[in-house]
C-alpha positions as a Markdown table, in Angstrom:
| # | Residue | x | y | z |
|---|---|---|---|---|
| 1 | Met | 57.4 | 168.3 | 216.4 |
| 2 | Asp | 59.7 | 167.9 | 219.4 |
| 3 | Gly | 58.1 | 165.8 | 222.1 |
| 4 | Tyr | 56.1 | 163.7 | 219.6 |
| 5 | Gly | 56.7 | 160.0 | 219.0 |
| 6 | Arg | 57.2 | 158.5 | 215.5 |
| 7 | Gln | 53.6 | 157.4 | 215.1 |
| 8 | Glu | 52.3 | 160.9 | 216.2 |
| 9 | Lys | 54.7 | 162.6 | 213.7 |
| 10 | Glu | 53.6 | 160.2 | 210.9 |
| 11 | Gln | 50.0 | 160.9 | 211.6 |
| 12 | Cys | 50.6 | 164.7 | 211.6 |
| 13 | Leu | 52.2 | 164.4 | 208.2 |
| 14 | Glu | 49.3 | 162.3 | 206.9 |
| 15 | Asp | 46.9 | 165.0 | 208.2 |
| 16 | Val | 48.9 | 167.7 | 206.4 |
| 17 | Phe | 49.0 | 165.8 | 203.1 |
| 18 | Phe | 45.2 | 165.1 | 203.4 |
| 19 | Trp | 44.7 | 168.9 | 203.9 |
| 20 | Ile | 46.8 | 169.8 | 200.9 |
| 21 | Asp | 45.0 | 167.2 | 198.8 |
| 22 | Ile | 41.5 | 168.4 | 199.8 |
| 23 | Arg | 41.9 | 172.1 | 200.3 |
| 24 | Phe | 44.5 | 172.8 | 197.6 |
| 25 | Phe | 45.3 | 170.2 | 195.0 |
| 26 | Arg | 41.7 | 169.3 | 194.2 |
| 27 | Ser | 40.8 | 173.0 | 193.9 |
| 28 | Leu | 43.1 | 173.3 | 190.9 |
| 29 | Lys | 42.0 | 172.8 | 187.3 |
| 30 | Thr | 42.5 | 169.3 | 186.0 |
| 31 | Glu | 45.2 | 170.4 | 183.6 |
| 32 | Glu | 47.1 | 172.1 | 186.4 |
| 33 | Gln | 46.9 | 168.9 | 188.5 |
| 34 | Asn | 48.2 | 166.9 | 185.6 |
| 35 | Ala | 51.0 | 169.4 | 185.0 |
| 36 | Leu | 52.1 | 169.2 | 188.6 |
| 37 | Leu | 52.2 | 165.4 | 188.5 |
| 38 | Ser | 54.2 | 165.4 | 185.3 |
| 39 | Leu | 56.7 | 167.9 | 186.7 |
| 40 | Ala | 57.0 | 166.3 | 190.1 |
| 41 | Cys | 60.1 | 164.1 | 189.2 |
| 42 | Phe | 62.3 | 167.1 | 188.2 |
| 43 | Glu | 64.7 | 168.5 | 190.7 |
| 44 | Glu | 64.6 | 171.9 | 189.1 |
| 45 | Leu | 62.2 | 173.5 | 186.6 |
| 46 | Thr | 62.7 | 176.1 | 183.8 |
| 47 | Glu | 60.1 | 177.6 | 181.5 |
| 48 | Glu | 61.7 | 175.7 | 178.6 |
| 49 | Leu | 61.6 | 172.4 | 180.5 |
| 50 | Val | 57.9 | 172.9 | 181.4 |
| 51 | Gly | 57.1 | 173.7 | 177.8 |
| 52 | Thr | 58.9 | 170.6 | 176.5 |
| 53 | Ile | 57.6 | 168.1 | 179.0 |
| 54 | Leu | 54.0 | 169.3 | 178.9 |
| 55 | Asp | 54.2 | 169.9 | 175.1 |
| 56 | Ile | 52.9 | 173.4 | 175.3 |
| 57 | Pro | 54.0 | 176.7 | 173.7 |
| 58 | Ala | 56.6 | 178.9 | 175.5 |
| 59 | Glu | 54.1 | 181.6 | 176.3 |
| 60 | Glu | 51.7 | 179.1 | 177.8 |
| 61 | Ala | 54.6 | 177.5 | 179.8 |
| 62 | Arg | 55.5 | 181.0 | 181.2 |
| 63 | Thr | 51.9 | 181.6 | 182.2 |
| 64 | Leu | 51.7 | 178.3 | 183.9 |
| 65 | Val | 54.9 | 178.9 | 185.9 |
| 66 | Lys | 53.6 | 182.2 | 187.0 |
| 67 | Arg | 50.3 | 180.7 | 188.1 |
| 68 | Phe | 52.2 | 178.2 | 190.2 |
| 69 | Gln | 54.3 | 181.0 | 191.7 |
| 70 | Asn | 51.1 | 182.7 | 192.8 |
| 71 | Lys | 49.7 | 179.5 | 194.5 |
| 72 | Gly | 51.2 | 180.1 | 197.9 |
| 73 | Ser | 54.7 | 178.7 | 198.6 |
| 74 | Ile | 54.8 | 175.6 | 196.4 |
| 75 | Leu | 57.7 | 176.9 | 194.3 |
| 76 | Glu | 61.1 | 178.1 | 195.5 |
| 77 | Glu | 63.4 | 180.3 | 193.5 |
| 78 | Cys | 66.8 | 178.8 | 192.6 |
| 79 | Gly | 68.0 | 181.8 | 190.6 |
| 80 | Gly | 68.8 | 182.0 | 186.9 |
| 81 | Gly | 65.3 | 181.3 | 185.8 |
| 82 | Arg | 65.1 | 178.1 | 187.7 |
| 83 | Trp | 62.6 | 176.9 | 190.4 |
| 84 | Arg | 62.0 | 173.8 | 192.5 |
| 85 | Phe | 59.1 | 172.5 | 194.4 |
| 86 | Ala | 59.2 | 173.3 | 198.2 |
| 87 | Gly | 60.2 | 170.3 | 200.3 |
| 88 | Leu | 56.8 | 169.4 | 201.8 |
| 89 | Phe | 54.9 | 170.0 | 198.6 |
| 90 | Arg | 57.5 | 167.8 | 196.8 |
| 91 | Gln | 56.7 | 165.0 | 199.2 |
| 92 | Phe | 53.0 | 165.4 | 198.6 |
| 93 | Leu | 53.4 | 165.3 | 194.8 |
| 94 | Ala | 55.5 | 162.1 | 195.1 |
| 95 | Arg | 52.6 | 160.5 | 196.8 |
| 96 | Met | 50.1 | 161.8 | 194.3 |
| 97 | Val | 52.3 | 160.5 | 191.4 |
| 98 | Gly | 52.2 | 157.0 | 192.9 |
| 99 | Lys | 48.5 | 157.3 | 193.4 |
| 100 | Tyr | 47.4 | 158.7 | 190.1 |
| 101 | Met | 50.0 | 158.0 | 187.4 |
| 102 | Ala | 50.1 | 154.6 | 185.6 |
| 103 | Ser | 53.4 | 153.0 | 184.9 |
| 104 | Glu | 53.0 | 153.5 | 181.2 |
| 105 | Gln | 52.6 | 157.3 | 181.8 |
| 106 | Leu | 55.7 | 157.4 | 184.0 |
| 107 | His | 57.7 | 155.5 | 181.4 |
| 108 | Gln | 56.7 | 158.0 | 178.7 |
| 109 | Leu | 57.5 | 160.9 | 181.0 |
| 110 | Tyr | 60.9 | 159.5 | 181.9 |
| 111 | Gln | 61.7 | 158.9 | 178.3 |
| 112 | Arg | 60.8 | 162.4 | 177.3 |
| 113 | Ala | 62.9 | 163.8 | 180.2 |
| 114 | Met | 65.9 | 161.7 | 179.2 |
| 115 | Val | 65.7 | 162.9 | 175.6 |
| 116 | Tyr | 65.3 | 166.5 | 176.7 |
| 117 | Tyr | 68.4 | 166.5 | 179.0 |
| 118 | Glu | 70.4 | 164.5 | 176.4 |
| 119 | Gly | 69.7 | 167.3 | 173.9 |
| 120 | Lys | 70.8 | 169.9 | 176.4 |
| 121 | Glu | 74.0 | 167.8 | 177.1 |
| 122 | Glu | 73.0 | 167.7 | 180.8 |
| 123 | Tyr | 74.2 | 164.1 | 181.0 |
| 124 | Gly | 73.9 | 163.9 | 184.8 |
| 125 | Ala | 70.2 | 164.5 | 184.6 |
| 126 | Ala | 69.8 | 162.3 | 181.6 |
| 127 | Leu | 71.6 | 159.5 | 183.5 |
| 128 | Arg | 69.1 | 159.7 | 186.3 |
| 129 | Phe | 66.1 | 159.0 | 184.0 |
| 130 | Ala | 68.0 | 156.3 | 182.0 |
| 131 | Glu | 68.5 | 154.6 | 185.3 |
| 132 | Leu | 64.8 | 154.9 | 186.2 |
| 133 | Leu | 64.0 | 153.4 | 182.8 |
| 134 | Lys | 66.5 | 150.6 | 183.5 |
| 135 | Leu | 68.2 | 151.3 | 180.2 |
| 136 | Asn | 71.7 | 149.9 | 180.9 |
| 137 | Asp | 73.1 | 150.8 | 177.5 |
| 138 | Arg | 72.1 | 154.5 | 177.9 |
| 139 | Val | 73.3 | 154.6 | 181.6 |
| 140 | Ala | 76.7 | 153.4 | 180.3 |
| 141 | Glu | 76.7 | 155.9 | 177.5 |
| 142 | Phe | 75.8 | 158.8 | 179.8 |
| 143 | Leu | 78.4 | 157.8 | 182.4 |
| 144 | Asp | 81.0 | 157.7 | 179.7 |
| 145 | Arg | 80.1 | 161.2 | 178.5 |
| 146 | Ile | 80.2 | 162.6 | 182.0 |
| 147 | Leu | 83.6 | 161.0 | 182.6 |
| 148 | Ala | 84.9 | 162.5 | 179.4 |
| 149 | Arg | 84.7 | 166.0 | 180.9 |
| 150 | Pro | 86.6 | 167.4 | 183.9 |
| 151 | Ile | 84.4 | 166.9 | 187.0 |
| 152 | Ser | 84.9 | 167.6 | 190.6 |
| 153 | Tyr | 85.9 | 164.9 | 193.2 |
| 154 | Glu | 82.5 | 165.2 | 194.8 |
| 155 | Thr | 80.7 | 164.7 | 191.4 |
| 156 | Phe | 82.9 | 161.7 | 190.7 |
| 157 | Leu | 81.9 | 160.1 | 194.0 |
| 158 | Ser | 78.3 | 160.8 | 193.4 |
| 159 | Leu | 78.5 | 158.5 | 190.3 |
| 160 | Glu | 79.6 | 155.5 | 192.4 |
| 161 | Glu | 76.2 | 153.9 | 192.8 |
| 162 | Tyr | 75.6 | 154.2 | 189.0 |
| 163 | Cys | 79.0 | 152.8 | 188.2 |
| 164 | Leu | 78.9 | 149.9 | 190.5 |
| 165 | Ser | 75.3 | 148.9 | 189.9 |
| 166 | Leu | 75.7 | 148.8 | 186.2 |
| 167 | Pro | 76.3 | 145.2 | 185.0 |
| 168 | Met | 79.9 | 144.5 | 184.1 |
| 169 | Thr | 78.8 | 143.6 | 180.6 |
| 170 | Trp | 78.2 | 147.3 | 179.9 |
| 171 | Arg | 81.0 | 148.7 | 182.0 |
| 172 | Lys | 83.5 | 146.6 | 180.0 |
| 173 | Glu | 82.4 | 148.4 | 176.8 |
| 174 | Tyr | 83.8 | 151.7 | 177.9 |
| 175 | Pro | 87.5 | 152.2 | 179.0 |
| 176 | Arg | 86.6 | 155.3 | 181.0 |
| 177 | Leu | 84.0 | 153.2 | 183.0 |
| 178 | Ile | 86.7 | 150.6 | 183.7 |
| 179 | Met | 89.0 | 153.3 | 184.8 |
| 180 | Ala | 86.4 | 154.8 | 187.0 |
| 181 | Gly | 85.7 | 151.4 | 188.6 |
| 182 | Ala | 89.5 | 151.1 | 189.4 |
| 183 | Met | 89.6 | 154.5 | 190.9 |
| 184 | Leu | 86.5 | 153.8 | 193.1 |
| 185 | Glu | 88.1 | 150.6 | 194.3 |
| 186 | Cys | 91.3 | 152.5 | 195.0 |
| 187 | Ile | 89.4 | 155.1 | 197.1 |
| 188 | Ala | 87.7 | 152.2 | 199.0 |
| 189 | Gly | 91.1 | 150.6 | 199.6 |
| 190 | Asn | 90.1 | 147.4 | 197.8 |
| 191 | Arg | 93.3 | 146.3 | 196.2 |
| 192 | Glu | 91.9 | 143.1 | 194.7 |
| 193 | Gly | 89.0 | 144.9 | 193.0 |
| 194 | Tyr | 91.4 | 147.6 | 191.8 |
| 195 | Glu | 93.7 | 145.1 | 190.1 |
| 196 | Glu | 90.7 | 143.3 | 188.4 |
| 197 | Tyr | 89.8 | 146.6 | 186.7 |
| 198 | Val | 93.4 | 147.1 | 185.7 |
| 199 | Lys | 93.5 | 143.7 | 184.1 |
| 200 | Leu | 90.3 | 144.6 | 182.1 |
| 201 | Leu | 92.1 | 147.6 | 180.7 |
| 202 | Glu | 95.2 | 145.6 | 179.9 |
| 203 | Arg | 93.1 | 143.4 | 177.6 |
| 204 | Arg | 92.0 | 146.3 | 175.4 |
| 205 | Glu | 94.1 | 147.9 | 172.6 |
| 206 | Ala | 97.1 | 149.7 | 174.0 |
| 207 | Lys | 96.4 | 152.9 | 171.9 |
| 208 | Glu | 93.0 | 153.1 | 173.6 |
| 209 | Thr | 94.1 | 152.6 | 177.2 |
| 210 | Gly | 97.8 | 153.3 | 177.4 |
| 211 | Glu | 97.5 | 156.7 | 179.2 |
| 212 | Met | 94.8 | 155.3 | 181.6 |
| 213 | Leu | 96.9 | 152.3 | 182.6 |
| 214 | Leu | 99.9 | 154.5 | 183.2 |
| 215 | Ile | 97.9 | 156.7 | 185.5 |
| 216 | Leu | 96.3 | 153.8 | 187.3 |
| 217 | Lys | 99.6 | 152.0 | 187.9 |
| 218 | Met | 100.9 | 155.1 | 189.6 |
| 219 | Leu | 98.1 | 155.0 | 192.1 |
| 220 | Gly | 98.5 | 153.4 | 195.5 |
| 221 | Thr | 95.4 | 151.9 | 197.2 |
| 222 | Gly | 93.4 | 154.6 | 198.9 |
| 223 | Ser | 95.6 | 157.4 | 197.5 |
| 224 | Met | 93.0 | 159.0 | 195.3 |
| 225 | Thr | 92.8 | 162.8 | 196.0 |
| 226 | Pro | 90.8 | 165.7 | 194.5 |
| 227 | Glu | 94.1 | 167.0 | 193.1 |
| 228 | Leu | 95.0 | 163.7 | 191.5 |
| 229 | Leu | 91.6 | 163.4 | 190.0 |
| 230 | Ser | 92.0 | 166.8 | 188.4 |
| 231 | Glu | 95.3 | 165.7 | 186.9 |
| 232 | Ile | 93.7 | 162.5 | 185.6 |
| 233 | Trp | 91.1 | 164.4 | 183.6 |
| 234 | Lys | 93.9 | 166.3 | 181.8 |
| 235 | His | 95.3 | 163.1 | 180.5 |
| 236 | Thr | 92.1 | 161.4 | 179.5 |
| 237 | Glu | 90.2 | 164.0 | 177.6 |
């Protein structure tokens, strides 16, 4: 779309979405339309996930996935029995969800998704749906579970928004979340914020936080590195 202005690009996109809606989406069976809307919020799909979310048998889920695979290019292979919706079609579905799904339906869908991922111990995915449901207690719990395992520096940074947007009331309940807050402030170079988190840890029982405090007090503001993070997980498991 080089050479087009913003308004022209937006109109072209609207025209494409209108075409998808009229010529493709409405040509599907009602149950297929509903299935696509229910699956639109997932970053990746598996036959097991499809079956669980739609509450259908494994064989039926397998057949449905194959039908979608044969519907042009709406699904992309991710490998390992996983798929995702193609970018443009994902944008289209997001609009359809907002148009056709009631808030109660979305709430039930997010709840089912959270429970599914929790059962699979995929706490990063469960965290996303807990946040959508505004369940601060579950957000804090899933963050704690994620931080209890060795994770990469990049994954740790990806948790920043969840950690910092969670009310302090919930963060204070979990020593690992307090420690994570201190580490994020350290990375940002915020000495004052870092020291506030250290004080929170100091108020807890020593047997619970002694190792964490020792590590945090060895840090210098802005000195957090991927190597140091790896070392920290060894001492906090």
